[in-house]
A tleap script that builds the chain and sets N, CA, C and O, in Angstrom:
source leaprc.protein.ff14SB
mol = sequence {
  NVAL SER VAL TYR ILE PRO ASN GLN GLU LEU
  LEU LYS SER GLU ILE ASP ASN TYR GLY LYS
  ARG ARG ILE ILE ARG ARG SER CYS THR ILE
  THR ALA GLY TYR GLU LEU ASP PHE GLU TYR
  VAL GLN LYS ALA LEU ILE THR ALA ALA SER
  ASN VAL GLU GLN VAL LEU ASN VAL PRO ASN
  PRO TYR VAL ARG ILE THR ALA PHE LYS ASP
  PHE ALA VAL GLU TYR THR LEU TYR VAL PHE
  VAL ASN ASP ILE ARG ARG LEU ARG GLU ILE
  ASP ALA ASP LEU ARG LYS THR VAL LEU GLU
  THR CYS LYS SER HIE LYS ILE ASP CILE
}
set mol.1.N position { 1.016 -1.158 0.137 }
set mol.1.CA position { 0.051 -0.052 -0.025 }
set mol.1.C position { 0.799 1.388 -0.018 }
set mol.1.O position { 1.591 1.574 0.906 }
set mol.2.N position { 0.640 2.289 -0.848 }
set mol.2.CA position { 1.441 3.396 -0.828 }
set mol.2.C position { 0.267 4.467 -0.524 }
set mol.2.O position { -0.882 4.530 -0.960 }
set mol.3.N position { 1.053 5.373 0.482 }
set mol.3.CA position { 0.478 6.569 1.077 }
set mol.3.C position { 1.122 7.662 0.639 }
set mol.3.O position { 2.342 7.683 0.798 }
set mol.4.N position { 0.492 8.753 0.025 }
set mol.4.CA position { 0.999 9.816 -0.359 }
set mol.4.C position { 0.734 11.038 0.606 }
set mol.4.O position { -0.382 11.236 1.088 }
set mol.5.N position { 1.752 11.790 0.842 }
set mol.5.CA position { 1.166 12.937 2.099 }
set mol.5.C position { 1.867 13.921 1.397 }
set mol.5.O position { 2.945 13.551 0.932 }
set mol.6.N position { 1.492 15.227 1.176 }
set mol.6.CA position { 1.784 16.413 0.523 }
set mol.6.C position { 2.923 17.061 1.389 }
set mol.6.O position { 2.696 17.185 2.592 }
set mol.7.N position { 3.977 17.432 0.950 }
set mol.7.CA position { 5.163 18.026 1.862 }
set mol.7.C position { 4.645 19.065 2.877 }
set mol.7.O position { 5.090 19.127 4.023 }
set mol.8.N position { 3.551 19.988 2.332 }
set mol.8.CA position { 3.311 20.908 3.260 }
set mol.8.C position { 2.309 20.387 4.473 }
set mol.8.O position { 2.097 21.154 5.412 }
set mol.9.N position { 1.739 19.172 4.446 }
set mol.9.CA position { 1.439 18.515 5.508 }
set mol.9.C position { 2.469 18.096 6.464 }
set mol.9.O position { 2.389 18.162 7.691 }
set mol.10.N position { 3.398 17.678 5.796 }
set mol.10.CA position { 4.496 16.899 6.676 }
set mol.10.C position { 5.143 18.141 7.439 }
set mol.10.O position { 5.580 18.055 8.587 }
set mol.11.N position { 5.153 19.088 6.816 }
set mol.11.CA position { 5.773 20.503 7.637 }
set mol.11.C position { 4.806 21.088 8.662 }
set mol.11.O position { 5.236 21.672 9.657 }
set mol.12.N position { 3.483 20.931 8.423 }
set mol.12.CA position { 2.552 21.440 9.378 }
set mol.12.C position { 2.143 20.576 10.676 }
set mol.12.O position { 1.653 21.102 11.675 }
set mol.13.N position { 2.409 19.114 10.549 }
set mol.13.CA position { 2.011 18.384 11.595 }
set mol.13.C position { 2.884 17.253 11.795 }
set mol.13.O position { 3.745 17.027 10.945 }
set mol.14.N position { 2.758 16.424 12.933 }
set mol.14.CA position { 3.347 15.441 13.241 }
set mol.14.C position { 2.754 14.040 12.678 }
set mol.14.O position { 1.585 13.694 12.849 }
set mol.15.N position { 3.646 13.349 12.040 }
set mol.15.CA position { 2.944 12.223 11.497 }
set mol.15.C position { 3.198 10.758 12.214 }
set mol.15.O position { 4.373 10.546 12.512 }
set mol.16.N position { 2.438 9.931 12.464 }
set mol.16.CA position { 2.506 8.829 13.184 }
set mol.16.C position { 2.677 7.616 11.966 }
set mol.16.O position { 1.823 7.596 11.079 }
set mol.17.N position { 3.619 6.767 11.945 }
set mol.17.CA position { 3.615 5.853 11.010 }
set mol.17.C position { 3.528 4.611 11.900 }
set mol.17.O position { 4.371 4.386 12.768 }
set mol.18.N position { 2.618 3.916 11.691 }
set mol.18.CA position { 2.402 2.678 12.526 }
set mol.18.C position { 2.791 1.285 11.889 }
set mol.18.O position { 2.577 0.211 12.451 }
set mol.19.N position { 3.344 1.415 10.742 }
set mol.19.CA position { 4.049 0.390 10.270 }
set mol.19.C position { 3.540 -0.911 10.181 }
set mol.19.O position { 2.319 -1.051 10.260 }
set mol.20.N position { 4.325 -1.973 10.016 }
set mol.20.CA position { 3.961 -3.339 9.800 }
set mol.20.C position { 3.891 -4.095 11.164 }
set mol.20.O position { 3.040 -4.914 11.513 }
set mol.21.N position { 5.031 -3.619 11.894 }
set mol.21.CA position { 5.021 -4.352 13.330 }
set mol.21.C position { 3.904 -4.241 14.290 }
set mol.21.O position { 3.797 -5.048 15.214 }
set mol.22.N position { 2.991 -3.183 14.093 }
set mol.22.CA position { 2.026 -3.045 14.795 }
set mol.22.C position { 2.214 -2.836 16.529 }
set mol.22.O position { 1.329 -2.837 17.385 }
set mol.23.N position { 3.762 -2.653 16.698 }
set mol.23.CA position { 3.972 -2.076 18.155 }
set mol.23.C position { 4.294 -0.716 18.125 }
set mol.23.O position { 5.073 -0.265 17.285 }
set mol.24.N position { 3.710 0.025 19.048 }
set mol.24.CA position { 3.988 1.323 18.982 }
set mol.24.C position { 4.305 2.031 20.261 }
set mol.24.O position { 3.744 1.725 21.313 }
set mol.25.N position { 5.214 2.988 20.172 }
set mol.25.CA position { 5.906 3.422 21.714 }
set mol.25.C position { 5.219 4.541 21.929 }
set mol.25.O position { 5.002 5.429 21.104 }
set mol.26.N position { 4.830 4.488 23.192 }
set mol.26.CA position { 3.817 5.764 23.894 }
set mol.26.C position { 4.963 6.185 25.022 }
set mol.26.O position { 5.965 5.601 25.435 }
set mol.27.N position { 4.367 7.436 25.322 }
set mol.27.CA position { 5.271 8.039 26.340 }
set mol.27.C position { 4.745 8.717 27.482 }
set mol.27.O position { 3.755 9.340 27.098 }
set mol.28.N position { 4.977 8.932 28.974 }
set mol.28.CA position { 4.423 9.634 29.715 }
set mol.28.C position { 5.459 10.456 30.296 }
set mol.28.O position { 6.509 9.875 30.571 }
set mol.29.N position { 5.373 11.700 30.538 }
set mol.29.CA position { 6.410 12.590 31.124 }
set mol.29.C position { 6.095 13.136 32.560 }
set mol.29.O position { 4.978 13.601 32.788 }
set mol.30.N position { 6.943 13.093 33.415 }
set mol.30.CA position { 6.594 13.603 34.696 }
set mol.30.C position { 7.916 14.551 35.036 }
set mol.30.O position { 8.919 14.415 34.334 }
set mol.31.N position { 7.904 15.424 36.024 }
set mol.31.CA position { 8.874 16.151 36.850 }
set mol.31.C position { 8.858 15.901 38.137 }
set mol.31.O position { 7.759 15.923 38.690 }
set mol.32.N position { 10.089 15.597 38.951 }
set mol.32.CA position { 10.166 15.085 40.108 }
set mol.32.C position { 11.455 15.953 40.550 }
set mol.32.O position { 12.315 16.339 39.758 }
set mol.33.N position { 11.454 16.192 41.908 }
set mol.33.CA position { 12.526 17.041 42.645 }
set mol.33.C position { 14.009 16.513 42.284 }
set mol.33.O position { 14.235 15.314 42.123 }
set mol.34.N position { 14.907 17.419 42.181 }
set mol.34.CA position { 16.234 16.984 42.400 }
set mol.34.C position { 16.721 15.868 43.454 }
set mol.34.O position { 17.533 14.973 43.219 }
set mol.35.N position { 16.163 16.074 44.463 }
set mol.35.CA position { 16.520 15.434 45.724 }
set mol.35.C position { 16.294 13.879 45.670 }
set mol.35.O position { 16.779 13.110 46.499 }
set mol.36.N position { 15.473 13.477 44.563 }
set mol.36.CA position { 15.019 12.120 44.497 }
set mol.36.C position { 16.084 11.351 43.458 }
set mol.36.O position { 16.398 11.920 42.412 }
set mol.37.N position { 16.572 10.164 43.759 }
set mol.37.CA position { 17.511 9.493 43.044 }
set mol.37.C position { 16.760 8.791 41.730 }
set mol.37.O position { 15.658 8.245 41.697 }
set mol.38.N position { 17.641 8.971 40.754 }
set mol.38.CA position { 17.187 8.549 39.262 }
set mol.38.C position { 16.481 6.950 39.514 }
set mol.38.O position { 15.405 6.593 39.036 }
set mol.39.N position { 17.356 6.139 40.361 }
set mol.39.CA position { 16.789 4.790 40.409 }
set mol.39.C position { 15.498 4.727 41.131 }
set mol.39.O position { 14.718 3.864 40.729 }
set mol.40.N position { 15.139 5.441 42.075 }
set mol.40.CA position { 13.813 5.543 42.650 }
set mol.40.C position { 12.874 5.797 41.913 }
set mol.40.O position { 11.838 5.136 41.976 }
set mol.41.N position { 13.046 6.889 40.989 }
set mol.41.CA position { 11.971 7.390 40.245 }
set mol.41.C position { 11.539 6.350 38.979 }
set mol.41.O position { 10.420 6.111 38.525 }
set mol.42.N position { 13.058 5.752 38.533 }
set mol.42.CA position { 12.678 4.881 37.504 }
set mol.42.C position { 12.246 3.496 37.915 }
set mol.42.O position { 11.958 2.733 36.993 }
set mol.43.N position { 12.150 3.026 39.213 }
set mol.43.CA position { 11.543 1.942 39.549 }
set mol.43.C position { 10.090 2.139 39.665 }
set mol.43.O position { 9.218 1.355 39.289 }
set mol.44.N position { 9.931 3.336 40.259 }
set mol.44.CA position { 8.459 3.360 40.396 }
set mol.44.C position { 7.630 3.633 39.110 }
set mol.44.O position { 6.498 3.179 38.950 }
set mol.45.N position { 8.393 4.543 38.051 }
set mol.45.CA position { 7.663 4.328 36.681 }
set mol.45.C position { 7.657 3.169 36.151 }
set mol.45.O position { 6.662 2.929 35.468 }
set mol.46.N position { 8.429 2.367 36.232 }
set mol.46.CA position { 8.506 0.912 35.744 }
set mol.46.C position { 7.404 0.041 36.308 }
set mol.46.O position { 6.739 -0.824 35.738 }
set mol.47.N position { 7.368 0.442 37.484 }
set mol.47.CA position { 6.028 -0.335 38.448 }
set mol.47.C position { 4.812 0.191 37.954 }
set mol.47.O position { 3.847 -0.571 37.906 }
set mol.48.N position { 4.683 1.453 37.549 }
set mol.48.CA position { 3.360 1.878 37.017 }
set mol.48.C position { 3.115 1.281 35.507 }
set mol.48.O position { 1.966 1.117 35.099 }
set mol.49.N position { 4.111 1.007 34.806 }
set mol.49.CA position { 3.995 0.726 33.538 }
set mol.49.C position { 3.443 -0.664 33.468 }
set mol.49.O position { 2.610 -0.976 32.618 }
set mol.50.N position { 4.000 -1.661 34.538 }
set mol.50.CA position { 3.813 -2.963 34.795 }
set mol.50.C position { 2.401 -3.284 35.159 }
set mol.50.O position { 1.858 -4.379 35.014 }
set mol.51.N position { 1.880 -2.206 35.643 }
set mol.51.CA position { 0.389 -2.353 36.183 }
set mol.51.C position { -0.609 -1.764 35.238 }
set mol.51.O position { -1.690 -1.366 35.670 }
set mol.52.N position { -0.282 -1.684 33.888 }
set mol.52.CA position { -1.141 -1.295 32.851 }
set mol.52.C position { -1.189 -2.433 32.089 }
set mol.52.O position { -0.200 -2.816 31.463 }
set mol.53.N position { -2.362 -3.082 32.074 }
set mol.53.CA position { -2.590 -4.140 31.309 }
set mol.53.C position { -2.181 -4.360 29.791 }
set mol.53.O position { -1.794 -5.439 29.341 }
set mol.54.N position { -2.321 -3.180 29.063 }
set mol.54.CA position { -2.269 -2.904 27.634 }
set mol.54.C position { -0.756 -2.905 27.292 }
set mol.54.O position { -0.369 -3.371 26.221 }
set mol.55.N position { 0.139 -2.358 28.246 }
set mol.55.CA position { 1.425 -2.390 28.158 }
set mol.55.C position { 2.200 -3.579 27.757 }
set mol.55.O position { 2.031 -4.559 28.483 }
set mol.56.N position { 2.990 -3.709 26.791 }
set mol.56.CA position { 3.681 -5.018 26.523 }
set mol.56.C position { 5.226 -5.042 27.535 }
set mol.56.O position { 5.903 -4.097 27.941 }
set mol.57.N position { 5.388 -6.386 27.695 }
set mol.57.CA position { 6.712 -6.480 28.629 }
set mol.57.C position { 7.916 -6.368 27.545 }
set mol.57.O position { 9.038 -5.903 27.748 }
set mol.58.N position { 7.428 -6.880 26.412 }
set mol.58.CA position { 8.583 -6.985 25.274 }
set mol.58.C position { 8.314 -6.102 24.227 }
set mol.58.O position { 7.298 -6.295 23.560 }
set mol.59.N position { 9.005 -5.225 23.987 }
set mol.59.CA position { 10.190 -4.718 24.351 }
set mol.59.C position { 9.878 -4.017 25.645 }
set mol.59.O position { 8.759 -3.539 25.829 }
set mol.60.N position { 10.851 -3.939 26.565 }
set mol.60.CA position { 10.677 -3.565 27.984 }
set mol.60.C position { 10.453 -1.988 28.095 }
set mol.60.O position { 11.141 -1.244 27.396 }
set mol.61.N position { 9.492 -1.471 28.971 }
set mol.61.CA position { 9.413 -0.353 29.307 }
set mol.61.C position { 10.667 0.481 29.805 }
set mol.61.O position { 11.535 -0.131 30.427 }
set mol.62.N position { 10.789 1.590 29.614 }
set mol.62.CA position { 12.213 2.196 30.081 }
set mol.62.C position { 12.110 3.715 30.578 }
set mol.62.O position { 11.099 4.319 30.220 }
set mol.63.N position { 12.968 4.343 31.298 }
set mol.63.CA position { 12.762 5.617 31.572 }
set mol.63.C position { 13.991 6.394 31.353 }
set mol.63.O position { 15.096 5.956 31.671 }
set mol.64.N position { 13.768 7.776 30.704 }
set mol.64.CA position { 14.951 8.431 30.443 }
set mol.64.C position { 14.815 9.578 31.134 }
set mol.64.O position { 13.660 9.868 31.443 }
set mol.65.N position { 15.989 10.576 31.581 }
set mol.65.CA position { 15.873 11.921 32.024 }
set mol.65.C position { 15.722 12.554 30.619 }
set mol.65.O position { 16.389 12.148 29.668 }
set mol.66.N position { 14.870 13.510 30.525 }
set mol.66.CA position { 14.680 14.107 29.253 }
set mol.66.C position { 14.945 15.665 29.250 }
set mol.66.O position { 15.096 16.274 28.190 }
set mol.67.N position { 15.003 16.388 30.700 }
set mol.67.CA position { 15.297 17.682 30.724 }
set mol.67.C position { 15.692 17.852 32.175 }
set mol.67.O position { 15.459 17.043 33.072 }
set mol.68.N position { 16.349 19.064 32.293 }
set mol.68.CA position { 16.748 19.500 33.878 }
set mol.68.C position { 15.817 21.091 33.527 }
set mol.68.O position { 15.972 21.911 32.622 }
set mol.69.N position { 14.927 21.050 34.578 }
set mol.69.CA position { 14.039 22.236 34.784 }
set mol.69.C position { 14.773 23.105 35.772 }
set mol.69.O position { 15.852 22.802 36.280 }
set mol.70.N position { 14.124 24.164 35.991 }
set mol.70.CA position { 14.697 25.063 37.013 }
set mol.70.C position { 14.499 24.403 38.481 }
set mol.70.O position { 15.365 24.650 39.320 }
set mol.71.N position { 13.466 23.624 38.814 }
set mol.71.CA position { 13.351 23.172 40.215 }
set mol.71.C position { 12.892 21.580 40.187 }
set mol.71.O position { 12.500 20.966 41.179 }
set mol.72.N position { 12.998 21.127 39.077 }
set mol.72.CA position { 12.769 19.635 38.726 }
set mol.72.C position { 13.566 19.058 37.735 }
set mol.72.O position { 14.186 19.724 36.906 }
set mol.73.N position { 13.568 17.588 37.807 }
set mol.73.CA position { 13.955 16.962 36.673 }
set mol.73.C position { 12.960 16.260 35.786 }
set mol.73.O position { 12.059 15.592 36.292 }
set mol.74.N position { 13.079 16.375 34.582 }
set mol.74.CA position { 12.004 15.716 33.824 }
set mol.74.C position { 12.291 14.161 33.566 }
set mol.74.O position { 13.475 13.900 33.356 }
set mol.75.N position { 11.514 13.235 33.552 }
set mol.75.CA position { 11.527 11.838 33.189 }
set mol.75.C position { 10.634 11.664 32.406 }
set mol.75.O position { 9.538 12.210 32.534 }
set mol.76.N position { 10.914 10.924 31.513 }
set mol.76.CA position { 9.991 10.251 30.441 }
set mol.76.C position { 10.022 8.768 30.562 }
set mol.76.O position { 11.085 8.158 30.670 }
set mol.77.N position { 8.788 8.153 30.543 }
set mol.77.CA position { 8.410 6.760 30.734 }
set mol.77.C position { 8.060 6.435 29.209 }
set mol.77.O position { 7.213 7.088 28.600 }
set mol.78.N position { 8.727 5.445 28.670 }
set mol.78.CA position { 8.514 4.941 27.199 }
set mol.78.C position { 8.075 3.382 27.478 }
set mol.78.O position { 8.687 2.458 28.014 }
set mol.79.N position { 6.709 3.471 26.873 }
set mol.79.CA position { 6.082 1.942 26.982 }
set mol.79.C position { 5.875 1.263 25.380 }
set mol.79.O position { 5.981 1.940 24.357 }
set mol.80.N position { 5.655 0.235 25.395 }
set mol.80.CA position { 5.007 -0.175 23.886 }
set mol.80.C position { 3.755 -1.057 24.071 }
set mol.80.O position { 3.574 -1.893 24.957 }
set mol.81.N position { 2.893 -0.698 23.024 }
set mol.81.CA position { 1.590 -1.334 23.173 }
set mol.81.C position { 1.358 -1.644 21.651 }
set mol.81.O position { 1.994 -1.133 20.729 }
set mol.82.N position { 0.233 -2.666 21.524 }
set mol.82.CA position { 0.079 -3.044 20.197 }
set mol.82.C position { -1.586 -3.017 19.747 }
set mol.82.O position { -2.081 -3.715 18.862 }
set mol.83.N position { -2.161 -2.217 20.434 }
set mol.83.CA position { -3.591 -2.125 20.164 }
set mol.83.C position { -3.887 -0.556 19.755 }
set mol.83.O position { -4.308 0.310 20.521 }
set mol.84.N position { -3.576 -0.408 18.400 }
set mol.84.CA position { -3.672 0.903 17.695 }
set mol.84.C position { -5.122 1.676 18.064 }
set mol.84.O position { -5.156 2.886 18.289 }
set mol.85.N position { -6.087 0.978 18.089 }
set mol.85.CA position { -7.417 1.227 18.313 }
set mol.85.C position { -7.878 2.038 19.819 }
set mol.85.O position { -8.776 2.843 20.067 }
set mol.86.N position { -7.020 1.534 20.493 }
set mol.86.CA position { -7.224 2.191 22.132 }
set mol.86.C position { -6.108 2.807 22.655 }
set mol.86.O position { -5.738 2.692 23.823 }
set mol.87.N position { -5.426 3.636 21.571 }
set mol.87.CA position { -4.550 4.308 22.311 }
set mol.87.C position { -4.721 5.445 23.252 }
set mol.87.O position { -4.015 5.587 24.251 }
set mol.88.N position { -5.721 6.287 22.892 }
set mol.88.CA position { -5.996 7.170 23.945 }
set mol.88.C position { -6.508 6.664 25.230 }
set mol.88.O position { -6.277 7.419 26.175 }
set mol.89.N position { -7.127 5.608 25.501 }
set mol.89.CA position { -7.675 4.916 26.531 }
set mol.89.C position { -6.232 4.490 27.225 }
set mol.89.O position { -6.002 4.799 28.394 }
set mol.90.N position { -5.435 3.879 26.554 }
set mol.90.CA position { -4.157 3.261 27.120 }
set mol.90.C position { -3.354 4.536 27.560 }
set mol.90.O position { -2.827 4.561 28.673 }
set mol.91.N position { -3.271 5.439 26.819 }
set mol.91.CA position { -2.507 6.695 27.452 }
set mol.91.C position { -3.056 7.235 28.603 }
set mol.91.O position { -2.323 7.632 29.508 }
set mol.92.N position { -4.434 7.303 28.680 }
set mol.92.CA position { -5.072 7.675 30.049 }
set mol.92.C position { -4.909 6.778 31.070 }
set mol.92.O position { -4.703 7.188 32.212 }
set mol.93.N position { -4.967 5.712 30.839 }
set mol.93.CA position { -4.889 4.438 31.764 }
set mol.93.C position { -3.339 4.639 32.177 }
set mol.93.O position { -3.166 4.594 33.395 }
set mol.94.N position { -2.172 4.852 31.395 }
set mol.94.CA position { -0.990 4.987 31.820 }
set mol.94.C position { -0.665 6.072 32.766 }
set mol.94.O position { 0.038 5.936 33.767 }
set mol.95.N position { -1.339 7.366 32.295 }
set mol.95.CA position { -1.104 8.569 33.117 }
set mol.95.C position { -1.746 8.418 34.553 }
set mol.95.O position { -1.203 8.813 35.584 }
set mol.96.N position { -2.928 7.816 34.485 }
set mol.96.CA position { -3.749 7.598 35.837 }
set mol.96.C position { -2.813 6.622 36.596 }
set mol.96.O position { -2.656 6.892 37.787 }
set mol.97.N position { -2.214 5.617 36.151 }
set mol.97.CA position { -1.366 4.829 37.091 }
set mol.97.C position { -0.170 5.246 37.340 }
set mol.97.O position { 0.410 4.665 38.257 }
set mol.98.N position { 0.470 6.217 36.711 }
set mol.98.CA position { 1.916 6.921 36.996 }
set mol.98.C position { 1.374 7.929 38.202 }
set mol.98.O position { 1.998 7.995 39.261 }
set mol.99.N position { 0.348 8.595 38.006 }
set mol.99.CA position { -0.096 9.627 39.327 }
set mol.99.C position { -0.294 8.848 40.412 }
set mol.99.O position { 0.263 9.174 41.460 }
set mol.100.N position { -1.120 7.677 40.366 }
set mol.100.CA position { -1.160 6.878 41.793 }
set mol.100.C position { 0.004 6.003 42.189 }
set mol.100.O position { 0.020 5.400 43.262 }
set mol.101.N position { 0.957 5.948 41.321 }
set mol.101.CA position { 2.156 5.236 41.814 }
set mol.101.C position { 3.139 6.349 42.331 }
set mol.101.O position { 3.836 6.011 43.288 }
set mol.102.N position { 3.283 7.473 41.904 }
set mol.102.CA position { 3.619 8.382 42.287 }
set mol.102.C position { 3.445 8.796 43.640 }
set mol.102.O position { 4.325 8.948 44.488 }
set mol.103.N position { 2.095 8.976 43.761 }
set mol.103.CA position { 1.490 9.246 45.134 }
set mol.103.C position { 1.855 8.353 46.231 }
set mol.103.O position { 2.124 8.753 47.364 }
set mol.104.N position { 1.855 7.106 45.853 }
set mol.104.CA position { 1.961 6.047 46.742 }
set mol.104.C position { 3.618 5.967 47.155 }
set mol.104.O position { 4.006 5.636 48.275 }
set mol.105.N position { 4.449 6.312 46.102 }
set mol.105.CA position { 5.913 6.368 46.338 }
set mol.105.C position { 6.434 7.762 46.919 }
set mol.105.O position { 7.636 8.025 46.966 }
set mol.106.N position { 5.584 8.505 47.292 }
set mol.106.CA position { 5.853 10.132 47.632 }
set mol.106.C position { 6.571 10.807 46.947 }
set mol.106.O position { 7.392 11.594 47.420 }
set mol.107.N position { 6.348 10.576 45.470 }
set mol.107.CA position { 7.273 11.284 44.505 }
set mol.107.C position { 6.198 12.606 44.137 }
set mol.107.O position { 5.168 12.355 43.511 }
set mol.108.N position { 6.422 13.628 44.448 }
set mol.108.CA position { 5.586 14.938 44.193 }
set mol.108.C position { 5.955 15.267 42.448 }
set mol.108.O position { 7.049 15.641 42.025 }
set mol.109.N position { 5.092 15.087 41.878 }
set mol.109.CA position { 4.941 15.429 40.625 }
set mol.109.C position { 4.197 17.003 40.409 }
set mol.109.O position { 3.998 17.442 39.276 }
savepdb mol mol.pdb
quit
């Protein structure tokens, strides 16, 4: 199947290519104080990902520091899913679970 996208559209918006594999990377970004260890925040975020049913175990979820803000470190949790039709629901479930997990781990976001 060939899909043609005008150059003007490519410049104006973000394009998601779902490809053949049907595995899609999603992300959830939080900020947490500089006083927290990376490993502690990472473990909490990976725990949150493992509690979302639609998140795949393979490829593994992972966490990266994506920015240093004035008063906090920005962390991004990356997860993989394979249900394209439920992306918004999965994203919402992931954010809710991250929020609950951060609260239970005393991570102020």
